[in-house]
MIVOPA-25302 format. One record per residue (C-alpha): residue number from 1; residue in three letters; y, x, z. Coordinates in steps of 0.25 Angstrom, whole numbers. Each point is the difference from the previous one (the first is absolute). Last residue first. Example, Ala and Ser with C-alpha at 12.3 -4.5 7.8 and 13.67 -1.06 7.14 Angstrom:
BEGIN
- 2 / Ser / -4 / 55 / 29
- 1 / Ala / -14 / -6 / 2
end
This chain:
BEGIN
- 317 / Phe / 281 / 19 / -129
- 316 / Val / -4 / 14 / 6
- 315 / Pro / -1 / 1 / 15
- 314 / Pro / 7 / 12 / 6
- 313 / Arg / -7 / 13 / 1
- 312 / Asn / -1 / 10 / 11
- 311 / Thr / -8 / -7 / 11
- 310 / Leu / -10 / -10 / -6
- 309 / Ile / -1 / 6 / -14
- 308 / Asp / -1 / 15 / 4
- 307 / Ala / -10 / -3 / 12
- 306 / Leu / -8 / -8 / -10
- 305 / Thr / 0 / 11 / -10
- 304 / Leu / -3 / 10 / 11
- 303 / Ile / -12 / -8 / 5
- 302 / Cys / -6 / -2 / -14
- 301 / Leu / 1 / 14 / -4
- 300 / Val / -6 / 5 / 12
- 299 / Ile / -12 / -10 / -1
- 298 / Ser / -2 / 2 / -15
- 297 / Val / 0 / 16 / 1
- 296 / Ile / -8 / 0 / 13
- 295 / Gly / -11 / -8 / -7
- 294 / Asn / 0 / 9 / -12
- 293 / Ile / -2 / 12 / 9
- 292 / Thr / -12 / -6 / 8
- 291 / Phe / -7 / -7 / -11
- 290 / Phe / -1 / 7 / -13
- 289 / Ala / 5 / 14 / 4
- 288 / Leu / -9 / 1 / 12
- 287 / Asn / -12 / -6 / -7
- 286 / Val / 2 / 10 / -12
- 285 / Arg / -1 / 11 / 10
- 284 / Ser / -14 / 6 / -5
- 283 / Phe / 4 / -1 / -14
- 282 / Asp / 0 / 15 / -3
- 281 / Asn / -1 / 6 / -14
- 280 / Pro / 11 / -8 / -7
- 279 / Arg / 9 / 1 / 13
- 278 / Val / 4 / -11 / 10
- 277 / Ile / 9 / 5 / 11
- 276 / Ser / 12 / 2 / -9
- 275 / Asn / 1 / -14 / -6
- 274 / Glu / 0 / -6 / 14
- 273 / Val / 10 / 10 / 5
- 272 / Ala / 10 / -3 / -11
- 271 / Leu / -2 / -15 / 2
- 270 / Leu / 3 / 2 / 15
- 269 / Val / 13 / 8 / -4
- 268 / Ala / 4 / -11 / -9
- 267 / Ala / -3 / -11 / 10
- 266 / Val / 9 / 7 / 10
- 265 / Ala / 11 / 1 / -10
- 264 / Val / -1 / -15 / -4
- 263 / Gly / 0 / -4 / 15
- 262 / Ile / 13 / 9 / 2
- 261 / Leu / 6 / -7 / -12
- 260 / Tyr / -3 / -14 / 7
- 259 / Leu / 7 / 5 / 12
- 258 / Trp / 12 / 5 / -9
- 257 / Gly / 3 / -13 / -7
- 256 / Leu / -5 / -10 / -9
- 255 / Ser / 9 / -6 / -11
- 254 / Ala / -12 / -7 / -7
- 253 / Val / 3 / 7 / -14
- 252 / Val / 3 / 14 / 7
- 251 / Ala / -11 / 0 / 10
- 250 / Leu / -9 / -5 / -10
- 249 / Ala / 2 / 12 / -9
- 248 / Val / -4 / 9 / 11
- 247 / Leu / -13 / -8 / 1
- 246 / Leu / -2 / 1 / -15
- 245 / Ala / 1 / 15 / 1
- 244 / Val / -9 / 1 / 11
- 243 / Thr / -11 / -9 / -7
- 242 / Ser / 2 / 8 / -13
- 241 / Gly / -3 / 13 / 8
- 240 / His / -13 / -7 / 5
- 239 / Phe / -4 / -3 / -14
- 238 / Leu / 3 / 15 / -5
- 237 / Arg / -8 / 5 / 12
- 236 / Ala / -12 / -9 / -3
- 235 / Met / 1 / 5 / -15
- 234 / Leu / -2 / 14 / 5
- 233 / Leu / -12 / -5 / 9
- 232 / Ala / -6 / -5 / -13
- 231 / Arg / 3 / 13 / -8
- 230 / Ala / -8 / 8 / 11
- 229 / Pro / -11 / -10 / 3
- 228 / Gly / -5 / -2 / -15
- 227 / Leu / 7 / -8 / -11
- 226 / Arg / -9 / -12 / -2
- 225 / Ala / -8 / -1 / 13
- 224 / Pro / 13 / 3 / 8
- 223 / Ile / 8 / -10 / -8
- 222 / Ser / -11 / -11 / 2
- 221 / His / -10 / -7 / -9
- 220 / Leu / -14 / -5 / 3
- 219 / Gly / -12 / 4 / -8
- 218 / Glu / -9 / 0 / 12
- 217 / Arg / -3 / 15 / -1
- 216 / Arg / 15 / 4 / -3
- 215 / Asp / 4 / -9 / 12
- 214 / Val / -10 / 6 / 9
- 213 / Glu / 4 / 14 / -4
- 212 / Ile / 15 / -2 / 3
- 211 / Asp / -2 / -8 / 12
- 210 / Gln / 7 / 8 / 11
- 209 / Cys / 12 / 2 / -10
- 208 / Ala / 2 / -15 / 1
- 207 / Tyr / 8 / 2 / 13
- 206 / Ile / 10 / 9 / -6
- 205 / Ile / 2 / -10 / -12
- 204 / Asp / 1 / -11 / 10
- 203 / Phe / 11 / 8 / 7
- 202 / Gly / 8 / 0 / -12
- 201 / Ala / -2 / -14 / -5
- 200 / Ile / 4 / -5 / 14
- 199 / Trp / 13 / 7 / 0
- 198 / Phe / 3 / -2 / -15
- 197 / Thr / -2 / -15 / 2
- 196 / Val / 8 / 0 / 13
- 195 / Ala / 12 / 6 / -6
- 194 / Gly / 0 / -9 / -12
- 193 / Met / -1 / -12 / 8
- 192 / Leu / 12 / 5 / 9
- 191 / Leu / 8 / 2 / -13
- 190 / Val / -3 / -14 / -5
- 189 / Ala / 3 / -6 / 13
- 188 / Pro / 13 / 8 / 0
- 187 / Trp / 3 / -4 / -14
- 186 / Gly / 0 / -15 / 2
- 185 / Val / -6 / -11 / 8
- 184 / Ser / 12 / -7 / 7
- 183 / Leu / -3 / -14 / -4
- 182 / Pro / -14 / 1 / 5
- 181 / His / 4 / 2 / 15
- 180 / Ile / -11 / 1 / 10
- 179 / Ala / -13 / -3 / -8
- 178 / Val / 6 / 7 / -13
- 177 / Trp / 3 / 13 / 8
- 176 / Ala / -14 / -1 / 6
- 175 / Ala / -6 / -1 / -13
- 174 / Val / 8 / 12 / -5
- 173 / Pro / -4 / 8 / 12
- 172 / Ser / -15 / -4 / -2
- 171 / Leu / -1 / 2 / -15
- 170 / Ala / -1 / 14 / 3
- 169 / Ile / -14 / -1 / 4
- 168 / Ala / -4 / -5 / -14
- 167 / Ser / 10 / 10 / -6
- 166 / Gly / -7 / 12 / 7
- 165 / Leu / -14 / -6 / -4
- 164 / Val / 4 / -1 / -14
- 163 / Leu / 6 / 14 / 1
- 162 / His / -13 / 6 / 5
- 161 / Ser / -8 / -8 / -11
- 160 / Trp / 7 / 9 / -10
- 159 / Cys / -14 / 6 / -3
- 158 / Thr / -3 / -12 / -8
- 157 / Phe / -13 / -8 / -4
- 156 / Arg / -9 / -2 / 13
- 155 / Lys / 11 / 4 / 9
- 154 / Thr / 8 / -12 / -4
- 153 / Phe / -11 / -10 / 6
- 152 / Ser / 4 / -1 / 14
- 151 / Tyr / 15 / 0 / -4
- 150 / Gly / -2 / -15 / -4
- 149 / Cys / -1 / -4 / 14
- 148 / Leu / 14 / 3 / 3
- 147 / Tyr / 5 / -5 / -13
- 146 / Ile / -7 / -14 / 1
- 145 / Leu / 5 / -1 / 15
- 144 / Val / 14 / 2 / -5
- 143 / Pro / -1 / -10 / -11
- 142 / Gly / -5 / -11 / 9
- 141 / Ser / 10 / 2 / 11
- 140 / Phe / 12 / 1 / -10
- 139 / Val / 3 / -15 / 1
- 138 / Met / -3 / -1 / 15
- 137 / Pro / 9 / 12 / 3
- 136 / Trp / 11 / -6 / -9
- 135 / Val / 1 / -14 / 6
- 134 / Asn / 10 / 4 / 11
- 133 / Gly / 5 / -12 / 8
- 132 / Tyr / -1 / 7 / 13
- 131 / Phe / -11 / -8 / 8
- 130 / Arg / -8 / -6 / -11
- 129 / His / 2 / 9 / -11
- 128 / Phe / -2 / 13 / 9
- 127 / Ala / -12 / -8 / 6
- 126 / Phe / -6 / -1 / -14
- 125 / Cys / -1 / 15 / -1
- 124 / Ala / -7 / 0 / 14
- 123 / Met / -10 / -10 / -5
- 122 / Gly / -3 / 7 / -13
- 121 / Phe / -3 / 13 / 8
- 120 / Thr / -9 / -7 / 10
- 119 / Val / -7 / -7 / -11
- 118 / Val / -3 / 14 / -8
- 117 / Ala / -4 / 6 / 14
- 116 / Leu / -10 / -11 / 3
- 115 / Ala / -6 / 1 / -14
- 114 / Leu / -1 / 16 / 1
- 113 / Phe / -7 / -2 / 14
- 112 / Thr / -10 / -10 / -6
- 111 / His / -3 / 10 / -12
- 110 / Ala / -2 / 11 / 10
- 109 / Ala / -9 / -8 / 8
- 108 / Ala / -8 / -3 / -12
- 107 / Val / -1 / 15 / -3
- 106 / Arg / -6 / 3 / 13
- 105 / Leu / 6 / 10 / 10
- 104 / Arg / -7 / 12 / 6
- 103 / Gly / -8 / 1 / -13
- 102 / Ala / 4 / 15 / -2
- 101 / Pro / 6 / -4 / -14
- 100 / Leu / 8 / -11 / 7
- 99 / Pro / 5 / 7 / 13
- 98 / Arg / 4 / 13 / -6
- 97 / Ser / -11 / 11 / 3
- 96 / Ala / -2 / 3 / -15
- 95 / Thr / 15 / 4 / -2
- 94 / Arg / 0 / 15 / 1
- 93 / Pro / -14 / 1 / -5
- 92 / Asn / 3 / -8 / -13
- 91 / Arg / -11 / -8 / -5
- 90 / Ala / 2 / -12 / 9
- 89 / Asp / 15 / 0 / -3
- 88 / Ile / -3 / -3 / -14
- 87 / Ala / -9 / -12 / 3
- 86 / Ala / 10 / -5 / 10
- 85 / Asp / 12 / 2 / -10
- 84 / Val / 3 / -15 / -3
- 83 / Ile / -3 / -5 / 14
- 82 / Arg / 8 / 11 / 7
- 81 / Asn / 12 / -2 / -10
- 80 / Phe / 0 / -15 / 3
- 79 / Thr / 0 / 3 / 15
- 78 / Met / 11 / 10 / -2
- 77 / Ala / 9 / -9 / -9
- 76 / Val / -2 / -13 / 8
- 75 / Ser / 2 / 7 / 14
- 74 / Arg / 13 / 6 / -6
- 73 / Ala / 5 / -13 / -3
- 72 / Ala / -3 / -6 / 13
- 71 / Val / 6 / 11 / 8
- 70 / Met / 13 / 0 / -8
- 69 / Cys / 1 / -15 / 0
- 68 / Val / -2 / -1 / 15
- 67 / Val / 10 / 11 / 2
- 66 / Leu / 10 / -7 / -9
- 65 / Leu / -2 / -13 / 7
- 64 / Val / 3 / 7 / 13
- 63 / Leu / 13 / 6 / -6
- 62 / Gln / 4 / -13 / -5
- 61 / Gly / -1 / -7 / 13
- 60 / Ala / 8 / 11 / 6
- 59 / Tyr / 12 / -3 / -10
- 58 / Pro / 3 / 12 / -8
- 57 / Arg / 13 / 8 / 2
- 56 / Gly / 15 / -2 / -2
- 55 / Leu / 1 / -13 / 8
- 54 / Gly / 13 / -8 / -5
- 53 / Asn / -4 / 0 / -14
- 52 / Ile / -14 / 6 / -4
- 51 / His / 3 / 12 / -9
- 50 / Arg / -3 / 11 / 10
- 49 / Gly / -13 / -6 / 1
- 48 / Ala / -4 / 5 / -13
- 47 / Leu / 1 / 15 / 5
- 46 / Phe / -7 / -5 / 13
- 45 / Ala / -12 / -6 / -8
- 44 / Ala / 0 / 12 / -9
- 43 / Met / -2 / 9 / 11
- 42 / Val / -11 / -9 / 6
- 41 / Ala / -7 / 0 / -13
- 40 / Phe / 1 / 16 / 0
- 39 / Pro / -6 / 0 / 14
- 38 / Leu / -12 / -9 / -4
- 37 / Ala / -4 / 8 / -12
- 36 / Phe / -6 / 13 / 6
- 35 / Ile / -3 / -5 / 14
- 34 / Ser / -9 / -10 / -6
- 33 / His / -10 / 12 / 0
- 32 / Ser / -5 / -4 / 13
- 31 / Phe / -6 / -12 / -5
- 30 / Lys / -10 / 8 / -9
- 29 / Ile / -5 / -13 / -6
- 28 / Met / -15 / 4 / 4
- 27 / Glu / 4 / 7 / 13
- 26 / Gly / 8 / -12 / 5
- 25 / Trp / -12 / -9 / -3
- 24 / Leu / -9 / 10 / 8
- 23 / Tyr / 10 / 1 / 11
- 22 / Leu / 1 / -15 / 1
- 21 / Gln / -15 / -1 / 1
- 20 / Gln / -1 / 11 / 11
- 19 / Trp / 11 / -7 / 8
- 18 / Ile / -7 / -13 / -1
- 17 / Ser / -12 / 6 / 5
- 16 / Pro / -12 / 4 / -9
- 15 / Ala / -13 / -6 / 4
- 14 / Ala / -10 / 10 / 6
- 13 / Ser / 6 / 0 / 14
- 12 / Ala / -3 / -15 / 1
- 11 / Ala / -15 / 2 / -5
- 10 / His / -1 / 11 / 11
- 9 / Pro / 6 / -8 / 10
- 8 / Ala / -10 / -12 / -3
- 7 / Ser / -13 / 9 / 0
- 6 / Glu / -1 / 0 / 15
- 5 / Glu / 2 / -15 / 1
- 4 / Pro / -10 / -3 / -11
- 3 / Ala / -10 / 10 / 7
- 2 / Thr / 1 / -6 / 14
- 1 / Met / -9 / -12 / -2
end
């Protein structure tokens, strides 16, 4: 009679806890990588918020909806990518341990999560119309998701997939601007989108250097696989130089001040460090360059941009 009671704790311990499940889903969609796009969306939101009469900044509710949209859209893109690339990931030693190819998550569960993320994104976009009278997030929600998911196929036919990824993630600041104050979208939003596009594309090239042999074997296209690591890393430097140039141009066009320019200077130094620690014959520090340094770039630039807008710049009407 005691056997069932003795086996119960073992059975309970075998079942994954809620925290383990959340970690697993977060690992699949790389939730921690939201740090790349979200700060730029917040920057755009506050730049657009300067045009809100009598306030000069976004409404708190707008910021909440913006974060929901960002997390949901990124969840859609990453889940779709993981489903589409599951077989390829399984044949790549670097990615074979990911939840789907390793069998730690079922494909059916991933499809369910994808559907929930799509619905969440659509509802948050509708909420901008319902509570703030802004129909444009809802109008663009479908095309945005199509573009985000379409990136997953580009590596199958073009080595410029890095720029497609960059532009997909760079939709976030433009989308944020449209969500906060669509009538003020202009050159500042375009410059910010360009800066993010080249920034993301640059460090994605660095990251892709790890998979040169796998990409060539699988018939996948990437700049490192096509040009080799030395010329690919040179292109990454050119892309990151373009990012800095566009961020400086943004200061002029958007009338940003010295705090913002300090942020740009810090970003430039960090990008220089990032490109110096990865070499054609040594990819051991790619993860340091990819996550740590780029995460610092986005956070520092966001904090100093917001400080500049809120303390030194009057609202723009």
